N, C-alpha and C positions, 0 to 999 in steps of 0.2 A: 536410492532416493532419500534425500535429506529432508527432514521437517524443520521448518524455521518459523519463529514467531518474533514479532516486534511490536512496539507501540508507537503511536503518532498522536498528535494533539490537534483537535478540532477547535476552531474559534467559536466562542459562544454565539448562539443564534443561527448557526449555519447547518444544523442537523439535517433539515429537509433538503437543503441545496446539495449537501454532500451525498445524500441518498439518491437524489435526482440525477446528479452527474454520473454516479456509478451505475444507475439503471440504464443510462444512455452511453455506457463506455464505448469508446471508439473501436470498431471491429479491427482496425489495423493494430491497435494496442493489444487486444486479446490475442490476435494472431502472433504478434511478436513474443508475448509472454509464453504462449504455448510452444512456439517453435524453439524457444530457449530453455524448455524443460520445466517451466513453472506450471503447476497444476494444483487442484484441490485448494484454491485460494479463497479464504474467507476473511472478512473484516467485521469485527464486533465493536459496538459502541457502548461505553459506560456512561449512562445519562448523568450520574452524579458528578463525574470528574471531567467529562468531555474528552476522555482518552479513548483512542481507537486502538483495538488490539487486532493485529493481523496474523494469520496463520497460513502457511503455504508449504507445498512440497516442491522441491526443485532438484535438478540433476547437477547442480554446481552453483551457478550464479542465480541469486534470487532477484526478485523484482527491484529491490533497492540497489542492486549492483549494476544496473543497466543505464546509468546516467550519461554514458557517452552516446547513446542512441538518440537521434533527433525526435522520434515519436515520443520517447519517454520525457525528453526535455520539454517538448510542447505540452504534454500532460501535466508535468510539474508546474509549468507556467500557468496553465489553466486552473490548477487547484490552489495556487499560492495565496489567493485572496481569502480563502476560507480555512487555511491550516497554518500551523506554526511551521516555518520553513527556514532553511539555511540560506546563505547569500546567493547560492546558485539556483534557488527555488526548489531544491529537493526537499521533501518533507523531513522535518526533524524526526528521526527514526532511531529508536533505541532497541537493540536486540534484547530478547528475553531468554533467560536460561530455562531449559526444560527441567522440571523437577519430578514430573510424573507423566507416564504415558500408559494407556491401556488400549490394546488393539481389539 
């Protein structure tokens, strides 16, 4: 199982909306992520910078690698108004290098 971390960018003023949308995450998206080996997925918000830090475990492809799936595309479109996104509405996502881990 691989651990992966990345950062994304939340637009100012959308903190509560971001939390709301994730508290109501679509069951079909959760099912898709889990069936593709994504688990232990957390997103943290840095209030000072509006940077979102995500950490997940996966068996190969992580959540940001599923852009060919229609459910993922629909989620990205849904989130595009409150996040920094690429032309295809995927979130601007920058991988983070692990420098320390303690189990």
